[in-house]
PyMOL commands that place a pseudoatom at each C-alpha (Angstrom):
pseudoatom trace, name=CA, resn=MET, resi=1, chain=A, elem=C, hetatm=0, pos=[108.852, 130.348, 94.173]
pseudoatom trace, name=CA, resn=PRO, resi=2, chain=A, elem=C, hetatm=0, pos=[109.464, 127.251, 96.304]
pseudoatom trace, name=CA, resn=VAL, resi=3, chain=A, elem=C, hetatm=0, pos=[107.070, 124.345, 95.775]
pseudoatom trace, name=CA, resn=SER, resi=4, chain=A, elem=C, hetatm=0, pos=[107.070, 121.162, 97.847]
pseudoatom trace, name=CA, resn=GLY, resi=5, chain=A, elem=C, hetatm=0, pos=[105.140, 117.932, 97.827]
pseudoatom trace, name=CA, resn=VAL, resi=6, chain=A, elem=C, hetatm=0, pos=[104.421, 116.417, 101.218]
pseudoatom trace, name=CA, resn=VAL, resi=7, chain=A, elem=C, hetatm=0, pos=[102.822, 113.307, 102.666]
pseudoatom trace, name=CA, resn=VAL, resi=8, chain=A, elem=C, hetatm=0, pos=[100.921, 113.811, 105.908]
pseudoatom trace, name=CA, resn=THR, resi=9, chain=A, elem=C, hetatm=0, pos=[100.321, 110.906, 108.296]
pseudoatom trace, name=CA, resn=CYS, resi=10, chain=A, elem=C, hetatm=0, pos=[97.228, 111.271, 110.465]
pseudoatom trace, name=CA, resn=VAL, resi=11, chain=A, elem=C, hetatm=0, pos=[95.642, 109.722, 113.514]
pseudoatom trace, name=CA, resn=ASP, resi=12, chain=A, elem=C, hetatm=0, pos=[93.440, 106.813, 112.408]
pseudoatom trace, name=CA, resn=GLY, resi=13, chain=A, elem=C, hetatm=0, pos=[90.064, 108.010, 111.181]
pseudoatom trace, name=CA, resn=CYS, resi=14, chain=A, elem=C, hetatm=0, pos=[91.049, 111.708, 110.988]
pseudoatom trace, name=CA, resn=ALA, resi=15, chain=A, elem=C, hetatm=0, pos=[92.417, 111.978, 107.435]
pseudoatom trace, name=CA, resn=GLN, resi=16, chain=A, elem=C, hetatm=0, pos=[89.345, 113.502, 105.768]
pseudoatom trace, name=CA, resn=ASP, resi=17, chain=A, elem=C, hetatm=0, pos=[88.985, 116.104, 108.537]
pseudoatom trace, name=CA, resn=VAL, resi=18, chain=A, elem=C, hetatm=0, pos=[92.678, 116.945, 108.440]
pseudoatom trace, name=CA, resn=ALA, resi=19, chain=A, elem=C, hetatm=0, pos=[92.640, 117.179, 104.635]
pseudoatom trace, name=CA, resn=GLN, resi=20, chain=A, elem=C, hetatm=0, pos=[89.828, 119.754, 104.792]
pseudoatom trace, name=CA, resn=ARG, resi=21, chain=A, elem=C, hetatm=0, pos=[91.681, 121.836, 107.391]
pseudoatom trace, name=CA, resn=LEU, resi=22, chain=A, elem=C, hetatm=0, pos=[94.918, 121.745, 105.391]
pseudoatom trace, name=CA, resn=ALA, resi=23, chain=A, elem=C, hetatm=0, pos=[93.149, 122.626, 102.136]
pseudoatom trace, name=CA, resn=ALA, resi=24, chain=A, elem=C, hetatm=0, pos=[91.763, 125.760, 103.822]
pseudoatom trace, name=CA, resn=LEU, resi=25, chain=A, elem=C, hetatm=0, pos=[95.299, 127.114, 104.388]
pseudoatom trace, name=CA, resn=ASP, resi=26, chain=A, elem=C, hetatm=0, pos=[96.703, 129.634, 101.902]
pseudoatom trace, name=CA, resn=GLY, resi=27, chain=A, elem=C, hetatm=0, pos=[99.376, 128.018, 99.761]
pseudoatom trace, name=CA, resn=VAL, resi=28, chain=A, elem=C, hetatm=0, pos=[98.191, 124.434, 100.305]
pseudoatom trace, name=CA, resn=GLU, resi=29, chain=A, elem=C, hetatm=0, pos=[96.611, 122.220, 97.671]
pseudoatom trace, name=CA, resn=VAL, resi=30, chain=A, elem=C, hetatm=0, pos=[95.455, 118.788, 98.845]
pseudoatom trace, name=CA, resn=HIS, resi=31, chain=A, elem=C, hetatm=0, pos=[95.685, 116.252, 96.022]
pseudoatom trace, name=CA, resn=GLY, resi=32, chain=A, elem=C, hetatm=0, pos=[94.076, 113.354, 97.819]
pseudoatom trace, name=CA, resn=VAL, resi=33, chain=A, elem=C, hetatm=0, pos=[93.749, 111.012, 100.725]
pseudoatom trace, name=CA, resn=LEU, resi=34, chain=A, elem=C, hetatm=0, pos=[95.318, 107.585, 100.230]
pseudoatom trace, name=CA, resn=PRO, resi=35, chain=A, elem=C, hetatm=0, pos=[93.486, 104.413, 101.320]
pseudoatom trace, name=CA, resn=ASP, resi=36, chain=A, elem=C, hetatm=0, pos=[95.836, 104.096, 104.307]
pseudoatom trace, name=CA, resn=GLY, resi=37, chain=A, elem=C, hetatm=0, pos=[94.796, 107.542, 105.550]
pseudoatom trace, name=CA, resn=GLN, resi=38, chain=A, elem=C, hetatm=0, pos=[97.835, 109.525, 104.409]
pseudoatom trace, name=CA, resn=ILE, resi=39, chain=A, elem=C, hetatm=0, pos=[97.319, 112.876, 102.697]
pseudoatom trace, name=CA, resn=VAL, resi=40, chain=A, elem=C, hetatm=0, pos=[99.194, 114.022, 99.595]
pseudoatom trace, name=CA, resn=ALA, resi=41, chain=A, elem=C, hetatm=0, pos=[99.537, 117.811, 99.353]
pseudoatom trace, name=CA, resn=VAL, resi=42, chain=A, elem=C, hetatm=0, pos=[101.531, 120.534, 97.611]
pseudoatom trace, name=CA, resn=LEU, resi=43, chain=A, elem=C, hetatm=0, pos=[102.794, 123.670, 99.370]
pseudoatom trace, name=CA, resn=GLU, resi=44, chain=A, elem=C, hetatm=0, pos=[103.627, 126.923, 97.582]
pseudoatom trace, name=CA, resn=ALA, resi=45, chain=A, elem=C, hetatm=0, pos=[105.002, 130.101, 99.113]
pseudoatom trace, name=CA, resn=ASP, resi=46, chain=A, elem=C, hetatm=0, pos=[106.744, 133.273, 97.992]
pseudoatom trace, name=CA, resn=THR, resi=47, chain=A, elem=C, hetatm=0, pos=[109.885, 132.481, 100.007]
pseudoatom trace, name=CA, resn=VAL, resi=48, chain=A, elem=C, hetatm=0, pos=[111.610, 129.465, 101.504]
pseudoatom trace, name=CA, resn=ASP, resi=49, chain=A, elem=C, hetatm=0, pos=[110.989, 130.891, 104.993]
pseudoatom trace, name=CA, resn=GLY, resi=50, chain=A, elem=C, hetatm=0, pos=[107.288, 131.162, 104.201]
pseudoatom trace, name=CA, resn=GLU, resi=51, chain=A, elem=C, hetatm=0, pos=[107.219, 127.591, 103.003]
pseudoatom trace, name=CA, resn=VAL, resi=52, chain=A, elem=C, hetatm=0, pos=[109.043, 126.389, 106.136]
pseudoatom trace, name=CA, resn=ARG, resi=53, chain=A, elem=C, hetatm=0, pos=[106.495, 128.204, 108.332]
pseudoatom trace, name=CA, resn=LEU, resi=54, chain=A, elem=C, hetatm=0, pos=[103.650, 126.612, 106.389]
pseudoatom trace, name=CA, resn=PHE, resi=55, chain=A, elem=C, hetatm=0, pos=[105.260, 123.159, 106.658]
pseudoatom trace, name=CA, resn=ALA, resi=56, chain=A, elem=C, hetatm=0, pos=[105.872, 123.589, 110.405]
pseudoatom trace, name=CA, resn=GLY, resi=57, chain=A, elem=C, hetatm=0, pos=[102.279, 124.756, 110.875]
pseudoatom trace, name=CA, resn=PHE, resi=58, chain=A, elem=C, hetatm=0, pos=[101.003, 121.384, 109.679]
pseudoatom trace, name=CA, resn=HIS, resi=59, chain=A, elem=C, hetatm=0, pos=[102.211, 119.930, 112.979]
pseudoatom trace, name=CA, resn=GLU, resi=60, chain=A, elem=C, hetatm=0, pos=[99.806, 122.246, 114.813]
pseudoatom trace, name=CA, resn=VAL, resi=61, chain=A, elem=C, hetatm=0, pos=[96.762, 120.798, 113.017]
pseudoatom trace, name=CA, resn=GLU, resi=62, chain=A, elem=C, hetatm=0, pos=[94.871, 118.410, 115.269]
pseudoatom trace, name=CA, resn=GLY, resi=63, chain=A, elem=C, hetatm=0, pos=[95.145, 114.838, 114.014]
pseudoatom trace, name=CA, resn=VAL, resi=64, chain=A, elem=C, hetatm=0, pos=[98.506, 115.255, 112.242]
pseudoatom trace, name=CA, resn=LEU, resi=65, chain=A, elem=C, hetatm=0, pos=[101.143, 112.767, 113.384]
pseudoatom trace, name=CA, resn=ALA, resi=66, chain=A, elem=C, hetatm=0, pos=[103.931, 113.430, 110.870]
pseudoatom trace, name=CA, resn=VAL, resi=67, chain=A, elem=C, hetatm=0, pos=[104.726, 115.440, 107.741]
pseudoatom trace, name=CA, resn=ARG, resi=68, chain=A, elem=C, hetatm=0, pos=[107.289, 114.084, 105.281]
pseudoatom trace, name=CA, resn=LEU, resi=69, chain=A, elem=C, hetatm=0, pos=[108.823, 115.980, 102.412]
pseudoatom trace, name=CA, resn=ALA, resi=70, chain=A, elem=C, hetatm=0, pos=[108.428, 114.085, 99.119]
pseudoatom trace, name=CA, resn=TYR, resi=71, chain=A, elem=C, hetatm=0, pos=[109.992, 116.691, 96.799]
pseudoatom trace, name=CA, resn=HIS, resi=72, chain=A, elem=C, hetatm=0, pos=[111.096, 120.300, 96.746]
pseudoatom trace, name=CA, resn=ASN, resi=73, chain=A, elem=C, hetatm=0, pos=[111.554, 122.563, 93.744]
pseudoatom trace, name=CA, resn=PHE, resi=74, chain=A, elem=C, hetatm=0, pos=[112.026, 126.228, 92.919]
pseudoatom trace, name=CA, resn=GLU, resi=75, chain=A, elem=C, hetatm=0, pos=[109.761, 127.444, 90.151]
pseudoatom trace, name=CA, resn=ASP, resi=76, chain=A, elem=C, hetatm=0, pos=[110.918, 130.606, 88.451]
pseudoatom trace, name=CA, resn=THR, resi=77, chain=A, elem=C, hetatm=0, pos=[107.920, 132.777, 87.702]
pseudoatom trace, name=CA, resn=GLU, resi=78, chain=A, elem=C, hetatm=0, pos=[109.952, 135.567, 86.081]
pseudoatom trace, name=CA, resn=GLN, resi=79, chain=A, elem=C, hetatm=0, pos=[110.698, 135.501, 82.381]
pseudoatom trace, name=CA, resn=VAL, resi=80, chain=A, elem=C, hetatm=0, pos=[114.416, 135.513, 81.685]
pseudoatom trace, name=CA, resn=PRO, resi=81, chain=A, elem=C, hetatm=0, pos=[115.319, 137.858, 78.803]
pseudoatom trace, name=CA, resn=SER, resi=82, chain=A, elem=C, hetatm=0, pos=[116.674, 135.986, 75.806]
for i in range(1, 82): cmd.bond("trace and resi %d" % i, "trace and resi %d" % (i + 1))
show_as sticks, trace
zoom trace
């Protein structure tokens, strides 16, 4: 399962609104709004393609200026036999 941390830059004064809209999306967890109006969020999806679509969709949210990838990881949810 791909997991990514992102930082979202917003139009001045829109960060709280944008954070609420992003948090309503499946696979998005908003961790906070920084004092400078940037949003810290985590994206999770079943596939890389799904995560890319989710990431790209952030640009369609009114008030979003930029989305930057902070980290990307694959979390294995299956147990590997020992």
